[in-house]
Structures are given as structure tokens and as C-alpha cells.
N, C-alpha and C positions, 0 to 999 in steps of 0.2 A: 504494500500500500504506500501511496505517496503521502508523506506527512507535510503539513504546512510549516514553512519556515517563517520566522518573524519578519524577515526582510522581503517577503513575497506577498502579493495581493492574490488571494485565492478566489478564483471565479468558478462557481458551480453552475453548469448549464443543465437544466432538467429537460430530458427528452422522453418521448413515449411513442408508441406505434402511431403511424400516420402523422407524425410531426413533419413540418416543412424543413427540408434539409438546409435551405439557405438561412433559416432562422437560427440554426446551430452554427453553420459554417461562417457566416458573415461576422458575427461577434468574435468567434474563436480566431479567425484569420486576422482581424484587426489587433487583437491582443498579442498574437504571435509577432506581427510586424512591429508593434510597439516594443516588444522585448528585443527584437533585432536592432532597434534604434536606441538601445540601452535605457529603457524605462527603469527607473529606480524609485521605489521597489518594483521588481519585475512581477509579471503576472504568471500564475499557474492556472491552467484551465483544465477542469475535469468535467466529464459528462456522466450523469447518473440517471438511471431509469427506474420505474416502479419495481421491477423484479431483478435488476442488475444485469439483465440480458441486453444484447444489442437491440436497438430500436429499429424497426422497419419503417423508414420514412415514406412519405406519400408518393415519392417518385420510384420507390422500389429498392433503393439502396439502403443498406443497413449501417447504422452508426454505433460503434462499440461503446460500452459503458465501463467505467472504472469500477463501479460498485452500485448497489441498490441505493435509492434515495434514503431509505430507512437506516442504512448502514453508514451514512456520511457522519464522521465524527467531528467534534469540536465546532468552532465557528468558521463561517466563510465570510470573506470580505464582500463579495457581490453574488447574490442569488439571482439567476436569470432563467426564466421559464420560456421555452420556445413555444411557438404557435403552430398552427397547421390544422388539417382536416380532422385530426384526432383530439382536438382540444376539448370539445364538449364531453367526449367519453372520459378523458383524463379528469375533467372537472367533476365528474360523477364518481370518481374513484376516491372514496372516503379516506382510505389509508394514505394515498398519495397526497391528498389535500392536507391531511393532518401533518404529514412530514414537511410539506412546504411551509406550513404555518410555523412549525417548530424551528426550521432553519431560518426563517425570516426574523424570528425574535432575536437571534444572535448576529444577524448580518448587518454590516454597515449600511448597505443599500440593497434594494430589491428592484428587479427590472423584469420586463417581459417584452417579447417581440410579437407583433401581430396578435393573434387570438390567444396567446399565452395569458392574456388578461382574464380569460375564462377561469383558469386555475387560481390566479391570484384573487379574483373576486369571490370564488367559492370558498377560499380560505379566510375571507373577511378582511383582506389586506388593502382593499381599495375603497372601503366605505368612507364617505365624506371626502373623497379625493377627486381631483380633476384628472382624467386619464384619457388616453386615445387607444385606438385599435384599428384594424383594417376597416376602411370606409364601408365595405359591404356588410360588416357585422356589427357596426356600432349600435344601431337601433335595437338589435336583438339583445346585446349585452345590457343596454340601459333598461330594457323591459324585464330582464331576469333579475337585475340587481338595482332597484330604484335608489338605493343609498349611494350609488356610484355616479359621479358627474361625468358622463361620457361625452367627449368632444371628438367626433370622428374626422375632424378636419386636419389637425397638424401632423407633421411627420413624427414628432415625438414630444412628450410632455414630461416635465419634472414637477412633482408635487412633494416637497420635502425630500425624503430619502428614497422615494419611489419614482422610478422612471418607466414609462410605457411608450411603445412605439407603434407605428402603423404597420402595414403589411410588408413582408418579405425583405427586400433589400433596404428598407428603412432601418432594419436592424443594424446595418452598417453605419448609418447616420447616428443611431443611438450609441453604438460602440465608440465612434469617434468622439461623441460628446462625453462619454465616460472617461476616455483617455484624456481629453482636455481637462475634465474636472479633476483628474488625478495629477496630471503632469504639465498642464498648460497648453496654450494654442500652438506653440512652436512644434512640439512633439506630435500633436494631433495632425498638423499640416504635413509633417514628414510621413506619417503613416498613410495619410490620404494620397500623397504623391506616389508612394510605393505601391498602393493598391490601384493606382490610376483611376481615382475617383475625385469628386469635387467636395472639398471640405467645407465649403461655405453655405451649404443648404441650412437655413435657419430652422429652429425647432418648429416654429409656427408656420412654416411654409406649407400651404395647403396640399393635401394629397391629390385632390381633383378640383381645382378652383383656378379661376383666372385672376383672383385677387393678388397673387404673388407671381403673375406671369412675366412681369418685367424682369429684365436681367439684373443681377445684383450689382451694386455699385462697384466700379473698378478699383476704387481705393480700398486696400486690404484692411486698414484700420477701421473704416466705416463699416465695411461688410462684417468684420469680426464683432463689432459692437452691436450691430443689428441682430446678429445671431445670439449674442449674449442676452440682449434685451428680451428676445422671443422666448428664451428658455428660463428666464429669471424674473418674471413679471412682478413678483412681490418683493424683490430686493430694492435696495436704494439705487435708483436709476437717475438720480439728479445729474445735471450737467457736470458738476464737480466730481461726482463719483465715476461717471463715464470717462471724463478726461483723465482721471487718475489711472483708470484701467488701461487706457490707450497710451499713457505716458506722454500726454500733451497738456498744454494749458487749456482751461475752459474757453478762452478766447479763440485759440486755434481750433478747438473742437467745433465751435460754432462756425468757423470758416469752412471746415471740412464738410459739415452737414449742409451748409448753404450751397456749396459748390457741387456736391454729389447727389443731394436729395432735394434741395430747394426748400427745406424746412429747418427749423431749429431743432436741436437735440430733444428739447422738452416736448415739442409737438410730435416728433417721431415716436417717442416713448408713449405718449398719450394715444396715438393712433394704434400702436401695437396692442396696448391694453384694451382699447375699445374693440378692436377686431376679435381678440380672444373672448371678450365679454359677449359679443354677438354669438359666437359659436357655442359658448356655454349656455346662453339663454335658450338657444334653439335645441340644444341636446339634453337639457335637463329641466326640472321643475324647481330648481333652487330659487329662493327669493332673491330679489335684487341686491339686498345687503350682502348675502353670501357670495353672489357673483362678484360684487365689488371687491370683497376681501380677497378672493381667489385670483383676481386679475390685477391686483396692485393698486386699486383705488382706495382713497381714504374713507369714503362713505358712499352710500347709495346715491346721495345728492350729487356728489362729484361725478359718479358714473352716469347719472341721468344727463347731466350737462354735456359730458363727453359724447354720449350717444347722439344727442341733438346736434352737437357741433359737427361730428364726423359723418352722421348718417341722416340727420334731419328727421329722426323718428324716436319715439319713446321705447323703453324696454319691452313693454307689452306688445307694441306694434311689431317690433323686430322678432319677438318670440313667435308670433303668428305667421311670419313671412315664410313662404315655401322656398323661395330662391334666396341665394346669398345676396344681401344688400350691397349696393355700390356706394363706397364712401364718397363724400363730397371732395371736390378738388381742393388741394391745399392752397394757401395764398400764393401769389406769384413768387417766383424764385427771388430770394433775397440776395442783395449784394454782399460781398465778403466784408466782414467786420474789419475796419481799418486797424 
């Protein structure tokens, strides 16, 4: 058996029959490349299954397991549940769900790819949290688990120590976000280059929506900040905090946002929070005050004003809309701050 060493981050991927192989391979591959780029602490990746046998994935290939989920000793750093066609069956496996709940209690963070949310929700780990899953299955998840605030739009969502992601290859976006969370954006970008993928997809980029169809800003600092904002809506996102993260002065940050986005940093943050609130309003029955808290607004009153400013509609109206609302155009592009 492989024992956890103090200098390693132990990642446990839970697989089962009819799991999607990419939900397993994408995160595992990203952590492998992170190690090749000298991630410190390094990652150790293990796969566990309900019975300890190889899992037959939905494409027919089998993925070997180090041990049964029930036999996993000690604490893990990251518990990650894969998704796939077999997720509903896995979520009905009481023994598996109990073991996932046990492991989650000692994990630094918990994550899922695609419909791995079925298992996490069955374990009660997603109650009163904002989560995402594959766009096709979001409504079903919300109906089965009313206490879970399902937002089927973003690529991935972080709510506290719980990370959830959309379908299939968005597991790679999730893994890159985890690497960045552990080791910073420089290593995450190096991993993305090695995997020949795009590191700049923001967390709240829509799975199937025109609202983020525009290309990302060419300036790397601005793009990185937008990605950070989308994944950390409840953090301090003041211009001063964003400037400190980018390593520039608040005045220079304002210049960058004006040049590349045509808005101030504060308006960009407000727009990201408002868009997340719209998705949450449409995907849940949470009261406006709860939506405001989850999306980083100070109060329901502040959220109401932001929705009126950005969409020209109230929360109730937006909740009833079938189609994704179109945000109002921002003010004309501002000149650079002298």
C-alpha cells in the first residue's frame, strides 16, 4: 500500500462502473504534469472503487483501483468523485455514500466532476451550497436535492472547500484551478501549456451560453483577475485587493481594465456577481438575501440595484425568464487614468 507522506498532497479519485473515463483521466493527468513541473508539495493520486476492483468505465475501458473506498486509511488532502452514466447507481449505493461522507470529514477539500455531484449530494455534502454539474443534468439534481443550489451554467464553482465542475473535460479546468489554488497561477499556466490547453477559461464561463462568447482579454493580468473574480465571488474583490493580487497599483489596474474591458474594476466585479446571481435565481428557490450572500453582495438591497442596473429587471422577473437575460451595455469605454 502507498502511505501518505507529509510532504505530499494526497488526491483520492472515487470511480465506479460506468464512470466517464475523462472525469478520472483529466484531473489525474493535470496533477501528474504539475509534479513534472516540481509542484511542492507534490501530488499523489490514487483511484478507489466501491469493491476495490477495476472500474469498467462507460467507454468500455477499465481503470484499476489501488484499494476499496472503505479501505482508504487516514486523511486525504483532496477527495474527488468522478461522474458519468453510473453516477445515479453509485449515489444509491449506501455503503459507498457513507464512505464518501467519512472521507470528506477529514479532507481539506472535496470536489466532483460532472455528475459526481450525485454522490456528493447523496452524502449531504452539498446542502446549502452553490454547485454546478453537467448542463443536461442540472435540473434533475436540483429536483432530487432541493437543499442544493444548482447552477448549471458555469464550468466550475467553488463554495468554501467544495469544488464542483461541469461535464467531462471541464474536469481539466477544475484540476487547473486546484493546482492554482495550491501553487499559484505560474505553475497552473505551465501545466496548461504542457497539456496544450487554455488556462484562462474562467470558472463562471458558461457551458452553453453566448454571455461569455467574447474572446478573453489579451492582457494576461486582466484575464487572470477575471478568472479569479469568477471563482471567488464572496472574497474581497475591491480594486485595492485586485491590484495587490496582480502586483500593480490601483491606478494602473484601472488603466488596464479601461483599456481591455472598457469598464472599471468595480463594475467588472459587480457584473460578474450579478450574472452569477441570475443563474442562481433561475436554478434555485433560494430567497434573494441568500442569493446575495452567495454571490458576494452585501445585502438583498444591493443585489436588487445591481440586477436593475445590469439587466433592467427585478429578481422575481429574472427568476421567471426562460432564456438567459442580456445584460445592458456598459458605459462607453473610459479613457486611461492619467
